[in-house]
A tleap script that builds the chain and sets N, CA, C and O, in Angstrom:
source leaprc.protein.ff14SB
mol = sequence {
  NMET LYS LYS ASN MET GLY SER VAL ASP ARG
  ILE VAL ARG LEU LEU PHE VAL VAL LEU ILE
  VAL VAL LEU TYR PHE THR ASN VAL ILE SER
  GLY ILE VAL ALA ILE ILE LEU GLY ILE PHE
  THR VAL ILE SER LEU PHE THR CYS ILE THR
  GLY VAL CYS PRO ALA TYR HIE SER LEU GLY
  ILE SER THR ASN LYS LYS LYS GLU GLU CALA
}
set mol.1.N position { -30.408 -90.441 27.958 }
set mol.1.CA position { -30.502 -89.424 27.708 }
set mol.1.C position { -31.891 -88.895 26.972 }
set mol.1.O position { -32.507 -89.267 25.973 }
set mol.2.N position { -32.193 -87.244 28.515 }
set mol.2.CA position { -33.956 -87.826 27.666 }
set mol.2.C position { -34.202 -86.704 25.564 }
set mol.2.O position { -33.232 -86.621 24.811 }
set mol.3.N position { -35.071 -86.324 25.326 }
set mol.3.CA position { -35.654 -86.303 24.778 }
set mol.3.C position { -35.491 -84.285 24.553 }
set mol.3.O position { -36.019 -83.354 25.161 }
set mol.4.N position { -34.551 -84.340 23.444 }
set mol.4.CA position { -34.698 -83.024 23.381 }
set mol.4.C position { -35.125 -81.955 22.355 }
set mol.4.O position { -35.414 -80.769 22.515 }
set mol.5.N position { -35.083 -82.644 21.376 }
set mol.5.CA position { -35.866 -82.259 19.653 }
set mol.5.C position { -37.452 -82.247 19.621 }
set mol.5.O position { -37.872 -83.403 19.579 }
set mol.6.N position { -38.597 -81.170 19.628 }
set mol.6.CA position { -39.980 -81.348 19.795 }
set mol.6.C position { -40.594 -82.038 18.442 }
set mol.6.O position { -39.861 -82.614 17.638 }
set mol.7.N position { -42.262 -81.904 18.239 }
set mol.7.CA position { -42.598 -82.835 17.379 }
set mol.7.C position { -41.820 -81.500 15.423 }
set mol.7.O position { -41.426 -82.091 14.418 }
set mol.8.N position { -41.840 -80.080 15.487 }
set mol.8.CA position { -41.529 -79.767 15.054 }
set mol.8.C position { -40.887 -79.634 14.134 }
set mol.8.O position { -41.032 -79.195 12.993 }
set mol.9.N position { -39.798 -80.241 14.968 }
set mol.9.CA position { -38.007 -79.311 14.662 }
set mol.9.C position { -37.877 -81.469 13.981 }
set mol.9.O position { -37.390 -81.672 12.869 }
set mol.10.N position { -38.215 -82.305 14.574 }
set mol.10.CA position { -37.894 -84.111 13.991 }
set mol.10.C position { -39.028 -84.211 12.424 }
set mol.10.O position { -39.009 -85.040 11.515 }
set mol.11.N position { -39.694 -83.312 12.580 }
set mol.11.CA position { -40.718 -83.288 11.473 }
set mol.11.C position { -39.931 -82.416 9.882 }
set mol.11.O position { -40.143 -82.953 8.795 }
set mol.12.N position { -39.341 -81.519 9.921 }
set mol.12.CA position { -38.342 -80.492 9.672 }
set mol.12.C position { -36.871 -81.703 8.485 }
set mol.12.O position { -36.409 -82.089 7.411 }
set mol.13.N position { -36.888 -81.677 9.928 }
set mol.13.CA position { -35.993 -83.117 9.901 }
set mol.13.C position { -35.952 -83.762 8.751 }
set mol.13.O position { -35.189 -83.718 7.786 }
set mol.14.N position { -37.472 -84.737 9.170 }
set mol.14.CA position { -37.426 -84.857 8.247 }
set mol.14.C position { -37.912 -84.876 7.116 }
set mol.14.O position { -37.556 -85.900 6.533 }
set mol.15.N position { -38.529 -84.268 6.538 }
set mol.15.CA position { -38.834 -83.921 5.237 }
set mol.15.C position { -36.641 -83.299 4.476 }
set mol.15.O position { -36.487 -83.394 3.259 }
set mol.16.N position { -35.281 -82.745 5.406 }
set mol.16.CA position { -34.776 -83.012 4.763 }
set mol.16.C position { -34.463 -84.342 4.752 }
set mol.16.O position { -35.091 -84.550 3.714 }
set mol.17.N position { -34.090 -85.257 4.985 }
set mol.17.CA position { -33.900 -86.627 4.717 }
set mol.17.C position { -34.498 -86.966 3.272 }
set mol.17.O position { -33.769 -87.627 2.532 }
set mol.18.N position { -35.343 -86.705 2.956 }
set mol.18.CA position { -36.237 -86.917 2.484 }
set mol.18.C position { -36.279 -86.639 1.234 }
set mol.18.O position { -36.561 -87.319 0.247 }
set mol.19.N position { -35.796 -84.968 1.453 }
set mol.19.CA position { -35.760 -84.017 0.470 }
set mol.19.C position { -33.815 -84.343 -0.337 }
set mol.19.O position { -33.636 -83.893 -1.469 }
set mol.20.N position { -32.864 -84.932 0.217 }
set mol.20.CA position { -31.871 -85.013 0.228 }
set mol.20.C position { -32.132 -86.775 -1.205 }
set mol.20.O position { -32.095 -86.800 -2.435 }
set mol.21.N position { -32.293 -87.554 -0.484 }
set mol.21.CA position { -32.960 -88.873 -0.859 }
set mol.21.C position { -33.716 -88.980 -2.450 }
set mol.21.O position { -33.686 -89.826 -3.344 }
set mol.22.N position { -34.172 -88.086 -2.331 }
set mol.22.CA position { -34.953 -87.725 -3.889 }
set mol.22.C position { -33.993 -86.966 -5.240 }
set mol.22.O position { -34.095 -87.083 -6.462 }
set mol.23.N position { -32.983 -86.104 -4.303 }
set mol.23.CA position { -32.227 -85.728 -5.216 }
set mol.23.C position { -31.220 -86.329 -6.048 }
set mol.23.O position { -30.789 -86.191 -7.192 }
set mol.24.N position { -30.860 -87.548 -4.342 }
set mol.24.CA position { -29.605 -88.499 -4.851 }
set mol.24.C position { -30.365 -89.247 -5.904 }
set mol.24.O position { -30.158 -88.984 -7.088 }
set mol.25.N position { -31.595 -90.546 -5.400 }
set mol.25.CA position { -31.712 -91.231 -6.522 }
set mol.25.C position { -32.250 -90.596 -8.391 }
set mol.25.O position { -32.395 -91.290 -9.397 }
set mol.26.N position { -32.418 -89.121 -8.237 }
set mol.26.CA position { -33.207 -88.345 -9.045 }
set mol.26.C position { -31.523 -87.738 -10.093 }
set mol.26.O position { -31.305 -86.860 -10.928 }
set mol.27.N position { -30.509 -89.050 -9.258 }
set mol.27.CA position { -28.909 -87.664 -10.300 }
set mol.27.C position { -28.674 -85.791 -10.108 }
set mol.27.O position { -27.861 -85.078 -10.698 }
set mol.28.N position { -29.904 -85.329 -8.881 }
set mol.28.CA position { -29.885 -84.102 -9.195 }
set mol.28.C position { -28.638 -83.692 -8.263 }
set mol.28.O position { -28.399 -82.485 -8.311 }
set mol.29.N position { -27.843 -84.399 -7.475 }
set mol.29.CA position { -26.422 -84.315 -6.516 }
set mol.29.C position { -26.074 -86.049 -7.092 }
set mol.29.O position { -26.648 -87.044 -7.535 }
set mol.30.N position { -24.201 -85.339 -6.564 }
set mol.30.CA position { -23.512 -86.859 -7.065 }
set mol.30.C position { -22.253 -86.010 -6.335 }
set mol.30.O position { -21.964 -84.986 -5.717 }
set mol.31.N position { -21.597 -87.606 -7.065 }
set mol.31.CA position { -20.125 -87.399 -5.751 }
set mol.31.C position { -20.180 -86.465 -4.425 }
set mol.31.O position { -21.308 -86.273 -3.970 }
set mol.32.N position { -19.081 -85.862 -3.755 }
set mol.32.CA position { -18.382 -85.375 -3.031 }
set mol.32.C position { -19.312 -84.767 -2.315 }
set mol.32.O position { -19.371 -84.943 -1.098 }
set mol.33.N position { -20.354 -83.792 -3.112 }
set mol.33.CA position { -21.814 -82.784 -2.470 }
set mol.33.C position { -22.693 -84.454 -1.859 }
set mol.33.O position { -22.841 -84.849 -0.703 }
set mol.34.N position { -23.032 -84.960 -2.881 }
set mol.34.CA position { -23.809 -86.240 -2.212 }
set mol.34.C position { -23.594 -86.893 -0.041 }
set mol.34.O position { -24.130 -86.890 1.067 }
set mol.35.N position { -22.009 -87.457 -1.097 }
set mol.35.CA position { -20.761 -87.810 0.449 }
set mol.35.C position { -21.671 -86.999 1.490 }
set mol.35.O position { -22.321 -87.146 2.525 }
set mol.36.N position { -21.497 -86.566 1.056 }
set mol.36.CA position { -21.558 -84.769 2.695 }
set mol.36.C position { -22.293 -84.570 2.475 }
set mol.36.O position { -22.508 -83.895 3.482 }
set mol.37.N position { -23.122 -84.493 1.970 }
set mol.37.CA position { -25.288 -84.604 2.478 }
set mol.37.C position { -25.979 -86.064 2.391 }
set mol.37.O position { -27.197 -86.242 2.388 }
set mol.38.N position { -24.904 -87.175 2.316 }
set mol.38.CA position { -25.405 -88.473 3.406 }
set mol.38.C position { -25.365 -88.663 3.811 }
set mol.38.O position { -26.167 -89.536 4.143 }
set mol.39.N position { -24.120 -88.167 4.840 }
set mol.39.CA position { -23.537 -88.027 6.063 }
set mol.39.C position { -24.533 -87.270 6.770 }
set mol.39.O position { -25.184 -88.030 7.485 }
set mol.40.N position { -25.023 -85.720 6.881 }
set mol.40.CA position { -25.971 -85.337 6.861 }
set mol.40.C position { -27.129 -86.152 6.894 }
set mol.40.O position { -27.729 -86.581 7.880 }
set mol.41.N position { -27.295 -86.264 6.048 }
set mol.41.CA position { -28.790 -86.945 6.038 }
set mol.41.C position { -29.175 -87.933 6.585 }
set mol.41.O position { -30.377 -88.022 6.834 }
set mol.42.N position { -27.898 -89.433 7.098 }
set mol.42.CA position { -27.977 -89.787 8.366 }
set mol.42.C position { -27.549 -89.716 9.198 }
set mol.42.O position { -27.022 -90.726 9.665 }
set mol.43.N position { -27.482 -87.895 10.246 }
set mol.43.CA position { -27.658 -88.039 11.238 }
set mol.43.C position { -29.001 -87.596 11.716 }
set mol.43.O position { -29.283 -87.822 12.893 }
set mol.44.N position { -29.777 -87.052 11.024 }
set mol.44.CA position { -30.340 -86.116 10.878 }
set mol.44.C position { -32.371 -87.282 10.861 }
set mol.44.O position { -33.516 -87.074 11.265 }
set mol.45.N position { -31.546 -88.507 10.056 }
set mol.45.CA position { -32.834 -89.297 10.369 }
set mol.45.C position { -32.320 -90.508 12.003 }
set mol.45.O position { -32.996 -91.224 12.743 }
set mol.46.N position { -31.072 -90.232 11.945 }
set mol.46.CA position { -31.178 -90.920 13.429 }
set mol.46.C position { -31.442 -89.974 14.658 }
set mol.46.O position { -32.068 -90.077 15.713 }
set mol.47.N position { -30.737 -89.077 14.090 }
set mol.47.CA position { -31.949 -87.731 15.686 }
set mol.47.C position { -33.839 -88.145 16.175 }
set mol.47.O position { -34.451 -88.594 17.145 }
set mol.48.N position { -34.169 -87.565 14.578 }
set mol.48.CA position { -35.016 -87.327 13.991 }
set mol.48.C position { -36.227 -88.210 14.677 }
set mol.48.O position { -37.249 -87.837 15.253 }
set mol.49.N position { -35.628 -89.752 14.340 }
set mol.49.CA position { -36.451 -91.342 15.227 }
set mol.49.C position { -35.901 -91.434 16.606 }
set mol.49.O position { -36.686 -92.070 17.309 }
set mol.50.N position { -34.552 -90.929 17.439 }
set mol.50.CA position { -34.511 -91.379 18.294 }
set mol.50.C position { -35.039 -89.606 19.427 }
set mol.50.O position { -35.043 -89.811 20.641 }
set mol.51.N position { -35.285 -88.631 19.133 }
set mol.51.CA position { -35.783 -87.452 19.718 }
set mol.51.C position { -34.015 -86.471 20.642 }
set mol.51.O position { -33.607 -85.658 21.471 }
set mol.52.N position { -33.780 -87.164 19.900 }
set mol.52.CA position { -32.531 -86.252 21.400 }
set mol.52.C position { -30.942 -86.051 20.108 }
set mol.52.O position { -30.227 -86.856 19.512 }
set mol.53.N position { -30.995 -84.967 20.168 }
set mol.53.CA position { -29.550 -83.888 19.592 }
set mol.53.C position { -28.669 -83.968 20.216 }
set mol.53.O position { -28.827 -83.325 21.253 }
set mol.54.N position { -27.259 -84.692 20.123 }
set mol.54.CA position { -25.969 -84.415 20.752 }
set mol.54.C position { -26.111 -82.315 20.643 }
set mol.54.O position { -26.030 -81.463 21.528 }
set mol.55.N position { -26.247 -82.250 19.753 }
set mol.55.CA position { -25.319 -80.702 19.536 }
set mol.55.C position { -26.498 -80.073 20.176 }
set mol.55.O position { -26.040 -79.264 20.983 }
set mol.56.N position { -28.172 -80.042 20.221 }
set mol.56.CA position { -28.846 -79.325 21.251 }
set mol.56.C position { -28.732 -80.037 23.214 }
set mol.56.O position { -29.270 -79.687 24.264 }
set mol.57.N position { -28.286 -80.530 23.044 }
set mol.57.CA position { -27.789 -81.082 24.931 }
set mol.57.C position { -25.895 -80.271 24.886 }
set mol.57.O position { -25.876 -79.107 25.286 }
set mol.58.N position { -24.838 -80.718 24.551 }
set mol.58.CA position { -24.147 -80.325 24.526 }
set mol.58.C position { -24.441 -78.471 24.441 }
set mol.58.O position { -23.867 -77.933 25.388 }
set mol.59.N position { -25.004 -77.700 23.755 }
set mol.59.CA position { -25.611 -76.525 24.068 }
set mol.59.C position { -26.590 -76.087 24.825 }
set mol.59.O position { -26.798 -74.889 24.634 }
set mol.60.N position { -27.183 -76.508 25.503 }
set mol.60.CA position { -28.934 -76.728 26.759 }
set mol.60.C position { -29.240 -76.199 25.212 }
set mol.60.O position { -28.398 -75.538 24.603 }
set mol.61.N position { -30.104 -76.436 24.827 }
set mol.61.CA position { -31.365 -75.982 24.312 }
set mol.61.C position { -32.082 -77.524 24.047 }
set mol.61.O position { -31.581 -78.622 23.804 }
set mol.62.N position { -33.401 -77.097 24.203 }
set mol.62.CA position { -34.622 -78.057 24.009 }
set mol.62.C position { -35.363 -77.576 23.405 }
set mol.62.O position { -35.950 -76.535 23.701 }
set mol.63.N position { -35.579 -78.552 21.919 }
set mol.63.CA position { -37.695 -77.362 21.657 }
set mol.63.C position { -38.137 -78.646 21.417 }
set mol.63.O position { -38.539 -79.017 20.314 }
set mol.64.N position { -38.070 -79.488 22.607 }
set mol.64.CA position { -39.151 -80.125 23.338 }
set mol.64.C position { -40.448 -79.302 24.227 }
set mol.64.O position { -40.368 -79.388 25.453 }
set mol.65.N position { -41.541 -78.572 23.685 }
set mol.65.CA position { -42.381 -78.456 25.246 }
set mol.65.C position { -42.678 -78.867 26.029 }
set mol.65.O position { -43.101 -78.304 27.038 }
set mol.66.N position { -42.476 -80.798 25.698 }
set mol.66.CA position { -43.214 -81.163 27.092 }
set mol.66.C position { -42.400 -81.061 28.237 }
set mol.66.O position { -41.187 -81.114 28.436 }
set mol.67.N position { -43.876 -80.826 29.262 }
set mol.67.CA position { -43.026 -80.617 31.261 }
set mol.67.C position { -42.380 -82.014 31.207 }
set mol.67.O position { -42.841 -83.012 30.654 }
set mol.68.N position { -41.231 -81.894 31.883 }
set mol.68.CA position { -40.724 -82.753 32.442 }
set mol.68.C position { -41.400 -83.500 33.469 }
set mol.68.O position { -42.423 -82.917 33.828 }
set mol.69.N position { -41.181 -84.629 34.093 }
set mol.69.CA position { -42.098 -84.657 35.605 }
set mol.69.C position { -41.071 -84.822 36.622 }
set mol.69.O position { -40.239 -85.727 36.693 }
set mol.70.N position { -41.276 -83.594 37.583 }
set mol.70.CA position { -40.088 -83.786 38.983 }
set mol.70.C position { -39.947 -84.986 39.792 }
set mol.70.O position { -39.124 -85.020 40.707 }
savepdb mol mol.pdb
quit
């Protein structure tokens, strides 16, 4: 798949991951909330690392500003 996430989008997702991890390890979140946010955290981390968001792909959205070569 082509990368469809720009650097700002990836940084925001990485900050979300860091925030949730800190909240979990400081016991601010626990139980079912921690599980649900943990799932979103894993998904966000995966999309942040790969630069590909399947939801963006299916909606035809791209925050990647680089022009593709034809």
